[in-house]
N, C-alpha and C positions, 0 to 999 in steps of 0.2 A: 733523300738525303740519309746517308748513313755510310759508316767507315768503309773505306774502299776494302772490297774483299780480299783478306790475306788470312794466312793459316794461323793457327793457336800457336805454332811454334815461332812464328814472327812476333806476334806480341808479346811473348814471353822473352824472347830474344833481344827484344829492344830495352829492356829494363835490366838487363845484364851486360857485362863487359862483352863487347862484340866488335867486328870490323865493318863499320858501315861503307857502304858503296853507292857512288852516284855516276849517272850516265847522263851525258848532253849530246844530243844528236841535232845536226844542222842541216836542214833539207833546203837544197839550193835550188833556184827557180830553173836551173838547166837539167834538173833530174837528179843530180849527185847527192847522196846521203853521206856525211863526213861525222866520225865520232871526234868530238870535241875535248881535247885534253884540257883540265881547267884545274885551276887552284882554289877556287872557292866560289862564293856567290849564295844566292837565295831565292826562294820562291815565296811569295806574300800572298796569303789568299784572306780575302776581306769582304765578307757578306754585304757591308754597308756600302760598298763601292759600285759604281755601275759596271765597271770592267773588274771582275772578281778577282782574276789571278794575274799578278804581273812577276817578272822575274829579273834578276841581275845574275850575270855570270863573268867571272874573271877568267881571263885566259893569259898565260905567260907568252905565248907566241905572237909577236906583233903581225904576223904574216895575215892574221884573221882581218886586218883593218884593210878596207877596200882602199886601192890606190888608182886603179885606171877604170875607164869605163866598162870594161868585161867584168871586172870585180863587182863593180857597183851594180850590174845588170843581174849577175848572179845572187848579189845579197839583197837588194830591194825587193821585198815581198817574199823573201826567205822565212823559214818557221824553224823552231826550237822544239824538240820534244825532250822534256827532263824527268828523270827518274831517281828515286833513292831508295835504298833497299839493304839488305844484310848479307853478307857473306858468312856462312855457317861454319866454313873452315874444314868442310869435309868434301869438297869439291861442288858443292851446290850453292846456289844465291835464290834470294827472292827481291824481285824489283818492284816498286810500287809507283806508278805515274803520277807526276806531279803538276802535269799540264802540257797542253800543246800552244806554244805561243807564235805570235807574228813577230818575227826580228825588226825592231824598230830604229835600233841605233848600235852603231858600233864605233868605238872611240877609244884613243890611247896614244902613246908615244909611239911613231911608226918605226922607230930604229930599237928602242929598247923594251918597248912593251910597259905593262901588260895591257891588253885590249879588255875593253869592258863590252859586253852584250847586254842590251836590255830589252825586254819584249812584253806585250800584253797578250792575253788569252784572245780567242778569235771573236768574242764580242765586239772587240775593237774594230773588227773589219764592217760589222753591220753599223756601228756607231758612226764611222767615219764616211759611210757611203750615204751621205745626207740626200733628202728628195730635191731634185731640180725641178720639180713640177708638183702641183697638188696631186696626191696619192690617196686612193680610197681602198679600204678594206672592209668587209663583212663576213658573215658567216658565224663560226664559232671560235673560241679562244685558241683551240689547237689549230685549226685550219689557217687563222689570220696571222698568228705568231709564227708558224711555219713558212707562211708566204713571205713574210718580211725578212725572215734568216735566209730563205733560199733565193731571194732577190739579188742577194749579195754574195752568197756561197750556195750555188745551185745542187752541190752535192752533200751539203751538210746533212748529218745525222740528227734528228730531232725526236727525243723521247719524253712522252708524256706518262706521267702516272696520276692524273686528275680525273675528275668527273667532267668532262667537257661541258661548256655552257654557251648559249648563243650571245652573241653581241649585237649592240646596234652597230649601224654604218659609221664609220671613222673616216674623216676626210683630214689628212695630215698636210699641213702648208708646206710650200717650197722653204727648204733650208732646215726642215725639223729633223730631228734625230731618231731614224728607225729602230734603235736599241731601246731608247726611252718609250717609243711606240708598243715595242714587245712588252715591256713592263707594264704599261698602262693597261693594255689588252689582258694581260694573264691575271691582272688585279680582280678583273670580273669573275673570275673563278677562285678567287682568294690565293692565287698561286704567285710563284716567282719563276723568272726565268735566268738561267744563268750557263756558262761552258763549264763541263767538268774536267776532271783530271784527264780524261781520254780524249778530250776535245769535242766531245758530244754535247749538243744543247739540250739541256733538261727543263721541262715544266713540271714544277711540283709546288706542293705545299710545305710549309715548316712544320717539321714534327712537333706535337705538343710535349712539353717538357713533363707533363703529369702523367702521361699514358705512354710513353715511348721508353723501352726498355735502353738502359744506358749500354754504350758499345765498348766503353773501356773506362777502367778503374785507375785513377792516379792517387796511389798510397804512399803516405809518409812512413814507411817502415822499410825494412831489409827488403831488398828486391823489389822496392817500389820505385814509381817513374817521378815521384814529387820532389820538387826542388824549393819552391816558395809560393806563396799565395799573397793578394791584397784583396780586401773588400771594401766597397763603398756604396752610398746611397747618394743621389743627388736628385733635384726637382727641376733644373734648368732644362727648358724645351722638352719637358715631359707632359703628355697629356692622356687623359683617362677616360676619354670618349672620342670617336669619331664619327660625323655625320657623312655619309656618302650619298651623293646625288647625281641623278642621271636626267638628262632632258635632251631628245634627239629629234629635232625638228626634219632632218632628212627623212627618217622614217616615220615622221608624223606620230611619235610615240609620246605618249602623256608623261609628265614629270614623276620620277619615282625616288624614294630616298629610304634610308634605314641609318638609324642612330645605334652604334654599339659601344657598350660602355664596360668598365670595369665592375663587374658585379659580384666579385669576390669579396665577402664581408671581412675576410682576415687578410686583405692586402691592404698595404699602406697607401695605395692610391684608389681606394674604393669610390666609386662614383658619388655615393650619398654619405662619405664619411669625411673626418676632418681635413683632408687634403683639399675639398672642395672640388667644384666641378670646372674642369678644363678642357673644353672640346677642342678639336681642330676639324677641319673640313676638307673633303675630297670631292671634285667633280669630273666627271667623264662622260662623253656622248656613246661610249661603249657599253653604260650601264641602262639596260632598257627593262629590268624587271627589279621588284623587291629583293628577290633571292640573290641577283647578282649585285645590288647594293649591299646587301649583308655580308656576301664574301668578301667584297672589297673593303668594308668597313672593319670587319674582324681582322683582316690581314693588315691594315693600316694601324690598328689599335696594338696590335701584337708587337708592332715595330716602335710604336709613340709612347706606350705607356711605361711607367717605371716597373721594373720588376722588384720582387721582395727584397733582392740583393743583387749585386753586379760584382764582377771580380775580375782579376787577372791572375792566371795560373801559369807556373813557369815550370815545365817538366822536361824530362828527357826526350827528344824529337820522337814523333810519330808519324811519319809521313802518309799513313793511310787515313788521318782526319778528314774529315769533310765538314764546312760549315753547317750548323744545324745539329750536328751529332751531340747526344746527351751523354755527359761525363759523369761518373762518381767520383767525388773528391774526399778522401779522408785525410784530415787535418793532424798535425803533430799533436794537438789537444784532444784527440779522439772524435771530435765532431766531424759529422759527415755531411755532404750537401750533393745536391744534383745541379749541375751547371751544362749550360748550351753553348757550344763553340760558336764564336762570331768570326774571330779573326785569328790567323796565327802565321808565322814565319818558319819556313823549314830550311835549315842551313845547308849548304852543298859542301861545306867541308866537315872534317872531322870533329866531333866535339860540339860545344856551343849549347847555351840553352834554348828553350822552345817555349817562347811565350804565347799563351793563349788568352784572347780577350773574350768575354763571354756576355751574352745578351740576357741573360735571366738565370737566377738560382733559386733553389728551394731547399729546405732543410730535409736530410734524408734520415728515414728512421733506420 
């Protein structure tokens, strides 16, 4: 997880007065590719959601609304590729992909418009392809996740950046969600699975806020991208320990477990501090070793414990951002923090703020 590769010129220009450009391409099932003239919309990216990327596109032309069986056949199963970037004004442009989406709905006034197109990233294809019979996977994290993805999308690209880990045999019940299964399997390696901005499926771990270099600075200064910021702390549904357990009778593997706790004495949720002990529990047949339990427990703890601070940043839009990216924030009062991006919405029209929700924050020296 890191900011989508862009030029230094791009990162500089998005904080200056510039002409943003957006592109929406509609890939119809009959093989046609259509550039869609659009008047607005947005792409929302949210790490906390099973389907990480969703989109809405507003189109003035009502002819985009399917009216007959031929239109419907071409539209159902169609895909949208959306990009946003910068026109440098010298005849050159730089576009950044925001996602490859399955078109899920087209609606609007058939006479006057506008038409609204909505879509979800390709993980929705995996999630909707529920098992119609018990399904068995085994092997390693990468091989099992790849198998489940390509069961629904045979030509899907799967990119792994993790140290692969063996898993126990997992038998999914009829009606189970294969995409949830992918997440369960990846947890054995302390990893997440998601579809990135290019439509590639990625198996990766969340970057460590304290050891990962910031990819972008949001500064409250002349030429900076900073607009506003809020900070908050809350303890509802916050845990400071995770006990991950695995028991696999299919493989005749003895039960294993690992307890991960917040061991940072400077953390407000320190396991042995005044916050108290608030454990949560995670069980999976894929966990067949103590190290796999440790991986899963650490991943779940990162998702469950309270950070030292959380916040919402509003800045000028940066379409190259990815969830998990570490950001350096310089506030108007001179304080500096490191934040980790969790969710944001990229507008497809000119202007508009760019809200970024964060999952953790630390004071920056």
